[in-house]
N, C-alpha and C positions, 0 to 999 in steps of 0.2 A: 731142139734145144742144143747148142753147141757145149762143146767143154768149158769154156769159158763161165756159160752161165750156171754150170753146175756147180762150179768151183765156188761162184759169187754166194749160190743159194748157201751153200756147206758152209763159208764164213761167215753168214750171216746167221745162221744156224749156231754155230758155235760161239758167236757173240754172244747170242741171247741166251745162252748156256751160263754163259760167264756172270754176265750179269743177274741173272735168277739166283746164281748161287754165291754171289757177292752180296746180295740182298738178304738171302736166308744165313749168313752170316759162316757162311762155308770158309772162308778165309780170316775171321776174325778170329784172336787169340783163344776165346772160351769157345771153341766149334763144337759142335753137337752132332750124335749119330743117334738116330732115329729117335733127336729130340733130347736124349739125355748127354750131359757134358761128359767129356772126358775126367774131367778133373773136377771136386768138389769147393765150390765158390765159400771163397772168406768173406761175412758179411753178418750184418743182421738179420736174425730171423725176427720175422712180423706173423704174426696166424691170423688171419682176416675176420672178420664177424660182424657180424650185419648192425650199422648205429644208425639212429634215427634224428634227423636233420629236419629243420622247418622247411615248409615251401611259401614261399613269398612270390606276388604277385608284384611289378613293377607299375606302378602309376605317373605317370609326367607331372612335373609340376615347375613352376618358376621361382628362383630365390627372390625374395623379396626384403627389402628394410623393416625392423619395427620400428625404429625411432628415425623419421622421416620427416623433413618439414621444408615447406615454402619458405623463402625469404623476401617481402614485399616492402613496399612502400606505405607509408600512413598520410604524405603529404604529398602536393603538386608543387615540384621542385624542378632543378636541374643537377645531374651528376657531375661532383668537380672528381670525384677519383675512386676506384675501385681496385679492393687492396688483395684480391684474390681472384684464382682462375679456378677451370676445372681440375678437379687433383687434386687439389693443394686442402692441406691437413688443418683443422683449427681449433681453437679451446675454447668451449665456453664464456661469451666476454670479448672476443678478440674482435678489431672493428673490422669492418668488413665493407663497409660502403660510407662516402661521404657525399652531402647534399648542398651545394649553395645555398647558406645560412643568411644572406643580408638581409633579408625579408623578414624574417624569425629575430634575428635582432632588433632591427629596428622599432619591430612590435615590439617586443621586450622592453626595451627602453623605454617606449612610449606608458605603458600600464607601470613600469615603475615609478615613472615622475607621477602619474595618476595616485598610485600607491599611497608615495608621500605627502601630495598635496591631501590625499584624505585623510594620512595620519596626522595632518598638522590640525584638518579642522576637527578631527578627533580629540585631540587635546583640549583645543579652544573651547569646544564642548561641555568638556569634561570640567573643565573652570568655570564656566558659566552655570553648569548645574549645584558645583558645589557651592556658589555663591548665592544662587537661587534658594539651595536648602537651608544656610546659614540665615539669610533675610526671610525666610517664609517662616524659621522656628522663632524668629523675633518679633513677628507680627508686623514687618516690613515690606512683606510681599504680598502682592494678592495670589487666590490660589490660582486664577487663570494663569498669572506670568510665570507660576512657578511650575505648574502644569505644560506650558510652553516650550520651559528649559528641560526638561525632562524628555518631554518629545524630541526634543532638537539631537539630544545628546542620542539619545537610541537610534537615531534619523542616522549621526554621524559613525554610529558603532557599525550599523547596517552597510554604510559605503566604502566603510573600511575596509568589512570582510570581506564584499565583492571585488574591490580594487586588489585585495588581496589575492583572490581566487584569479582574477585575472592574469595576474602573475605568475601562478601557476601554473595557466593555461599557456602562456605564454612561454616559459620555460620547457613544458614539455612537449610545445610544438618547435622548439630551441633541441631538445633533447632527441628529438624525432630526424634531425639532420647526419646524423650520425647511426648506423645500424650495427648491430654489436650479436656474434653469433649465441644463438638462443639452445642450443646443446654443444658439445663436443663432436665431433666428425669432420668428414671429408666433402668438401665441393665437390658436386654430380653436375649443375647444369649452369651457366651464366648468360642470362637474358637478356642483359644490357653492356652497354659500353658507357665511359664515360664524355659527359654532352648531349648525353639523354635525356630529355625531358620527360619526367615520368609524373603517373598519378597516384592518387591511394587507391590501395590494392592492388596495385600492378605488383606482378612475380618479377624477382631483380636476380634470386639465385637459390637453388636446391640443393639440400645437404644432405648425409643422412650418416648414421652412426654404424661404421662397419663393425663392431665388437657386437651389433645388434641385428643378425638375420635370421631368416627363418624360409621353408619351403610352403609355399601354397599351393595346391594341388586338391583337382577335383575325384571325389570315390563317388562312385555309382552306388546304385543301391545295395544293391549285395555285399559291398564291401564295407559299409558302415558302421554294422553292428561289431566288425572286429576291430574296431580302432575308438579308444576312448582317451579321454582328457590324463595328460602324464604321462602314455603310453611312449614307451621307447622305441623308434622303428629306424630301422637302416636309409640311411641317404645317397645316392651314388652323385656325382659330380662327374659328368663325364668329360666336360674341359678341361679337367685339373687330374682327370685319373685318378679321383680320392671319393673314397668311403669313412663315411661317418656316421655317427647316432645322432638322431633328431630325435627332440622331445615335443608332442603333441602338446601346445599350450592352448588351442582353441579349435574347436567345433562349431561352424554355423550350423544352429539346429533347423535349418529350413532347406530343404533340396530346390534347386533350381528347376520352373517348370517346363523349361524348352530342354533342357538334357536329362534332366532327372537326378542329378549328383549334388554331393555335399562337398562344401568348403572345408577344406581341414588345414591348419596352421601348425606346420612344425618346426622348434627352434633349433637352428646348428651351431655348432660350437664355434668359439673364435678361430679363422682361418684367413691367412696370406692369400692373395690373390683371386681370393673370392668377392664376387660384384654383384649388383642388384640387377636383376635380368637375367641371368646364366639362368642354363635349363638343367633343369634335377631330376632325378627319379625317387618317389619315397616304394619304399618294400613291404607292403601290405602284408601280414602273414596270414596265409588262408589255409594252414594244415601241417600235415606232418607225412614224410615219407620216408622208407628204408633205402641205405646204399653200402655201399663196399667202396672204400677209400685206402689209398696206399702211401705211402710216403713219397713225395715227388721224386727225393735219391734210387728209390728202386727202378723208377723209368728206365727205359734204356733204349734210345732211338739209332735205327739202323736205316739209313735211307727214310722213306716215307712211312717207316712201320714203326709201332711202338711195342715193347714187347718187356715182361718181367722174367726173373727167373723163380720158380716157384720148388721147393725141397718136397721130394716124396719120401717112402716111407725111407727107402732104403737109403737115403741121403744124397741122392743125385741132383743135378739142379738141373730142372725141366725149363725150356723156355716156352714163354704163352708170349702170344700176340691180344694183345690187351684193345681196346676202345675205350679213351677215356671224355671224362665231361669236364668240370668247372675244378677249378684250383682252388681251394680253400685252407688258409694258415700252412702253407708247406706239406698239403695231401690232396689228394689228387682221385675224384672220384672215379669209381670203373665203373664203365655202362656192360661190357662184355668181355668175356676171355679167363673171368678168376669167379670162385664161389665160396663163400662164407666157409671158414675150417681151412683152405690152401694156406699153405707156409711160404708166405713171401721173402726172396733173400734182397735185402738190401746191401750190395756189392758195396766193400771198400774203397776208398776212394782212389788206395794204391794200385 
C-alpha cells in the first residue's frame, strides 16, 4: 500500500472519530466527562414515576351524516330551474327546484270552476229544501216530493265536498312544482339539470346536515362487550390530523353473519371541513398499562439521537440516551433509557 493510501485511510479514520465525537456531544456547551456534566444544569427537576394509561385498539370506520335526505320529484314534469348546486348551504324551506306548472295550473282552474258550479247547485238545492220543508209542514206538499227535495240537497252537498277535495288535490299538485328544502344543511349531490323531464320518485338532490355527523364502524365480537351506549370514545380523523371525542349513540344488536362484527355509530362534535365519507378510526378501550413519561421540553436531540439529563445523588447532570414513544399532551412516553425514581432535568430555555 502506498503512502498516499495510508494518508487517505488515516484522514478517513480521523473524520469518523470527529463525527462520532460531535454526535456524542463532545463539542456541545454542556459536554460530559464519563457521562457527568462539568457544570450543573439549571432547570426544573421532575421525578419520574409509573403512571397508568388506557390501552386502546383503533377500529377503522367511516364518517356519515345522521340527518341526510334524498330530495325527489312527486310529479311527472319538466324542470325549469335548479336553484342550488353541490356545496351550497340551504335552510329549511328554501326553494330548491322549480318545474313547469302550466298543466297543473290548467287543471286547478278547471276544478275551481267545477267547485263554483257545485256551490251554486248546492245553494239552489238548499233553497228548494227550505221551500219543501215549509210546504210539507203546511200540508201542501206530499211526503214523496219532500223526500226528493231532501235527497237532492244531500246529493249537492256531497258533490260540493267532492269538488272542494278535487281543488285541494289540484292545488297540492301545483305545490309539488316547487320543491323546498326539508332540512337545513348542505347540498351533496345534484342528479338533474334544467330541462330534464323527471318522473315521480326520481331523486334530484341529496343534502345532509353538517352539524350532525357520526362515525360508523364494525367491531369484532371480542370488542363489542367493551362498548355501551352513551360511552365516550376517542375518534381520529387522519385527513384533518384531528382527534375528537365521539359519543356512542347506537349499537346494532345483531352481528353480521359473514364478518361476525357489530355495527356501532358514534356521534361526532360539530367540526369544520368534516364531510361524510371521510376515513376515521374509533379508539376502543381494551385495558390499561403502566408507562414512564417525561415533559417534551426535557428531550434534547443531537443528530439522530434523543437524550435527557438526569440528576444523580451528587447533583451532577448525567446524560441518558432514550427511546421514545407516543406524545400525549406535551408529555412523551419513554420506552427505554430511564426508570421510575430518576430525576429528569428540564433545562431552562436560556
